[in-house]
C-alpha positions in Angstrom: 88.8 83.6 120.6 89.9 84.9 117.8 91.5 82.9 114.7 94.6 83.8 113.1 94.8 83.3 109.3 97.9 82.2 108.1 99.7 85.1 106.5 100.6 85.2 102.7 101.7 87.9 100.8 98.3 88.1 99.1 96.7 88.4 102.5 99.3 91.1 103.1 98.7 92.9 100.6 94.8 93.0 100.6 95.0 93.7 104.3 97.1 97.3 103.9 94.5 98.2 100.9 91.3 97.7 102.9 93.7 100.0 105.9 94.9 102.3 103.4 91.4 102.7 101.6 90.1 103.6 105.8 93.4 106.0 106.1 92.3 107.7 102.8 88.5 108.2 103.9 89.5 109.3 107.5 91.7 112.2 105.5 89.0 113.4 103.3 87.2 113.4 106.6 89.7 115.2 108.6 90.2 117.6 105.5 86.3 118.9 105.7 86.4 119.5 109.5 88.2 122.6 111.4 86.5 126.0 112.2 85.6 126.6 108.9 83.3 123.5 108.0 83.8 122.4 104.1 81.6 119.6 102.7 82.5 116.0 102.1 81.6 115.5 98.8 82.9 119.4 98.2 86.7 118.3 99.6 86.5 115.1 97.4 85.4 116.6 94.4 88.2 119.5 95.2 91.1 116.5 95.4 89.6 114.9 92.2 89.4 118.5 90.2 92.9 119.3 91.5 94.7 117.3 89.0 92.5 118.8 85.8 92.6 122.4 87.5 89.2 122.7 87.8 87.7 123.6 91.4 84.5 124.3 92.4 85.4 125.9 96.1 86.4 129.5 96.8 89.8 130.5 96.7 89.9 130.7 100.5 88.4 127.2 100.8 91.3 126.1 98.6 93.6 128.0 100.7 92.4 126.3 103.7 92.3 123.1 102.1 95.6 122.2 100.2 98.0 124.9 101.8 96.7 124.5 105.9 94.9 121.4 106.8 96.6 118.8 104.0 100.3 119.2 104.7 99.3 118.7 108.6 97.4 115.8 108.4 100.4 114.5 106.3 102.4 115.5 108.9 99.9 113.7 111.4 99.8 110.6 109.5 104.0 110.4 109.2 104.4 110.8 113.1 101.6 108.5 113.7 103.1 105.6 111.7 106.4 106.4 113.0 105.5 106.4 116.5 103.3 103.0 116.0 106.0 101.5 114.4 108.4 102.0 117.5 106.0 100.6 119.6 105.8 97.8 117.3 109.8 96.9 117.5 110.5 97.9 121.3 107.7 95.2 122.5 109.3 92.6 120.3 112.6 93.3 120.9 112.1 93.2 124.6 109.1 91.1 124.5 106.7 93.5 126.6 103.3 94.6 125.6 103.8 97.4 127.6 107.3 99.0 126.0 106.8 101.8 124.0 108.8 105.0 123.0 106.7 107.2 125.4 107.1 104.6 128.6 110.3 103.9 127.8 111.4 107.8 128.0 112.9 107.7 124.0 110.3 110.4 123.4 111.2 112.3 126.5 114.8 112.0 125.4 114.9 112.9 122.0 112.7 115.9 123.2 115.7 117.0 125.5 117.7 116.9 123.0 115.6 118.7 120.6 115.1 121.4 123.4 118.5 121.9 123.8 118.9 122.6 120.0 116.6 125.2 120.8 118.8 126.9 123.5 121.7 126.8 121.8 120.5 127.8 118.6 121.3 124.2 116.7 118.1 125.3 114.4 120.2 127.2 112.4 122.6 124.5 111.3 120.9 121.8 108.7 119.4 119.0 110.7 121.0 120.3 113.8 117.8 119.8 116.1 117.0 116.5 114.5 120.7 114.9 114.6 120.7 116.0 118.7 117.2 114.3 119.1 118.8 111.4 117.9 121.7 111.5 120.2 119.0 112.1 122.9 117.1 109.1 121.7 120.1 106.7 121.6 121.2 108.0 124.9 117.8 107.4 126.6 117.9 104.1 125.1 121.3 102.9 126.3 120.5 104.2 129.8 117.0 102.2 130.1 119.3 99.3 129.5 121.5 99.9 132.2 119.6 100.9 134.7 117.6 97.6 134.2 120.7 96.0 134.4 120.5 94.5 131.2 124.1 93.9 131.0 124.0 91.4 133.6 121.3 89.2 132.2 118.0 89.3 130.7 116.0 92.0 131.1 112.2 91.2 133.2 109.0 93.3 132.8 109.6 95.2 136.0 113.2 96.3 135.3 111.9 97.3 132.1 109.3 99.5 133.1 110.8 101.1 136.4 113.7 102.1 134.8 111.8 103.8 131.7 110.2 105.8 134.7 113.3 106.4 136.1 115.4 107.7 132.8 111.9 109.3 131.8 111.7 111.3 135.4 115.3 112.3 135.2 115.1 113.9 131.8 111.6 115.5 132.6 113.7 117.2 135.7 116.2 118.2 132.5 113.4 119.4 130.5 112.0 121.6 132.9 115.6 123.3 134.0 115.7 124.6 130.2 112.5 125.9 130.4 113.1 127.9 133.6 115.9 129.4 131.8 114.5 130.3 128.4 112.7 133.8 127.6 108.8 133.9 128.0 108.3 133.5 124.3 110.1 130.8 123.7 108.5 129.2 127.0 104.9 129.2 125.5 106.0 127.5 121.9 108.5 125.0 123.7 105.5 123.8 126.5 103.1 123.7 124.0 105.4 121.7 121.2 106.3 119.7 124.2 102.4 118.2 124.5 102.4 117.4 120.9 102.3 120.3 118.3 101.2 119.6 114.7 101.3 123.0 113.3 103.6 125.3 111.9 105.8 122.4 110.5 107.4 123.4 106.9 106.7 121.5 103.8 110.5 120.6 103.9 110.6 119.3 107.4 107.2 117.0 106.7 109.1 115.7 103.4 112.2 114.9 105.3 110.2 112.9 108.6 108.3 111.3 105.6 111.6 110.0 103.8 113.0 109.0 107.1 109.9 107.0 107.5 109.7 105.1 104.5 113.4 103.9 104.6 112.9 103.1 108.1 109.8 101.2 107.5 112.2 99.4 104.6 114.8 98.6 106.9 112.5 97.4 109.3 110.5 94.7 107.4 113.3 93.5 106.1 113.8 91.9 109.4 110.1 90.8 110.1 110.9 87.2 110.1 114.1 87.5 112.4 111.4 89.7 114.6 108.8 86.7 114.9 112.0 84.3 115.8 113.1 87.2 118.9 109.6 87.3 120.0 109.4 83.2 120.2 112.6 83.3 122.4 116.3 84.5 122.1 117.5 81.1 122.3 115.5 79.7 119.7 116.5 82.4 117.3 120.4 81.9 118.1 120.0 78.3 116.9 118.3 79.1 114.0 121.0 80.8 113.1 120.0 84.6 113.9 122.5 87.3 115.6 120.3 88.4 118.3 122.1 91.0 119.8 123.4 92.6 116.1 119.8 92.1 114.9 118.6 94.2 118.4 121.1 96.9 117.8 120.6 97.3 114.9 116.6 97.1 115.4 117.3 100.0 118.0 119.2 102.7 116.0 116.4 102.3 112.8 113.5 102.8 115.3 115.2 105.4 117.3 116.1 107.5 114.4 112.5 107.5 112.9 111.3 108.5 116.7 113.8 111.0 117.0 112.6 112.9 113.8 109.1 112.6 114.3 109.6 114.1 118.5 111.9 116.5 117.1 109.3 118.2 114.9 105.8 117.3 116.4 107.0 117.2 120.2 105.9 114.7 122.7 103.0 112.8 121.7 102.2 109.8 123.9 100.5 106.2 123.7 100.3 106.0 120.3 103.1 103.2 120.5 101.6 101.2 123.1 98.0 100.9 121.9 98.3 101.0 118.0 100.7 97.6 118.2 98.6 96.1 120.8 95.5 96.4 119.0 96.4 95.6 115.5 98.1 92.3 117.2 94.8 91.2 118.4 93.1 91.7 115.4 95.6 90.3 113.0 97.9 88.3 115.1 101.7 88.6 115.8 103.3 88.1 112.7 105.4 91.1 112.0 105.2 91.1 108.2 101.5 91.9 108.4 101.9 93.9 112.0 104.2 96.5 110.9 102.0 97.8 107.7 98.8 97.4 109.6 100.1 99.1 112.5 101.6 102.0 110.5 98.5 102.6 108.4 96.3 102.4 111.8 98.6 104.7 113.6 98.8 107.2 110.8 94.9 106.9 110.6 94.8 106.9 114.7 96.8 110.2 115.1 94.7 112.0 112.1 91.8 111.4 113.9 93.1 112.5 117.4 94.7 115.4 115.8 91.1 116.6 114.0 89.3 116.2 117.3 91.9 118.6 119.1 91.0 121.1 116.1 87.6 121.4 116.3 86.5 120.6 120.1 87.3 124.1 121.1 87.3 125.6 118.0 88.4 128.0 116.6 90.9 127.4 119.7 93.5 124.2 119.5 94.1 121.8 121.8 97.7 119.7 121.8 96.9 116.3 119.9 99.2 115.3 122.9 96.2 115.8 125.2 93.7 113.4 123.0 96.0 110.9 122.8 96.9 110.7 126.8 93.2 110.4 127.2 92.8 107.4 125.6 96.1 105.6 126.3 96.3 106.3 130.1 92.8 104.0 130.4 94.0 101.7 128.2 97.6 101.1 130.0 95.7 100.5 133.0 93.7 98.2 131.3 96.8 96.6 129.7 98.1 96.2 133.4 95.5 94.7 134.6 95.0 91.6 132.3 99.3 91.3 132.1 98.3 90.4 136.2 95.5 88.4 135.6 
């Protein structure tokens, strides 16, 4: 039986620091792995010496570390943290451990919006594709709630999951339609992107996604206590002065923005938002003052590990990272279903 200690600011900082240390170690290990192997000690030394301008690595190895692998690792961390935060918020708002952006179709809606932007040439406009991905995410949230019948009463677990499947199926059909009308060159890149692609993203796009993540995290963390009360029951939260519906709308908009930016750049990466929050909740409890930061850090670490496996398992060829997360997530989802039935 797991015993959860009372959450204090000191405990939040201590556990977050530990998770950050694990994250940094994983990053350094990932930097050393790939089709070109570079020793762990050499990578660590190169990172430390980069501040002094000295390095014992060749120019090719320096290029691989700082221009190829490091931006990709940072991008994987941003996407993993974004999807994990999305899972935490959806599971809290809907009080359903099976809820996450992928299962509910939020990722699919964002992907559809991004693909529409690619087809109509919105990429030539500043933030054109991320904006359409955000619109797709919001439209998906609305459709899931409508199909589940939430406008007439409380949302049940079964109706939520079924509505997510229905909406996801609709968006999948729409995505297939657009794939059938694009040319062969666009078809390959879009198909690979749909399975989760962390390569080829520019530094400016990574920085934009990181800014959205940091801003969104601050706003979500400010609502941590309200989330705890909503999880205990909406009636209880209202009696304690929480404006539940308004809070849920704000949380959904912020979460949809974070997810849509991640999906518009990285494609559909499934099951991160369901595995990471659930596992962190089992380990550290359900207090969102602690759950939000540890889920973000562990989600970042998890996706870096998954992307590293995707890079090296068939080196020099690469697998889409969504393949690795699906191989891990599908069995875990079945485990959660059986656990909830029991």
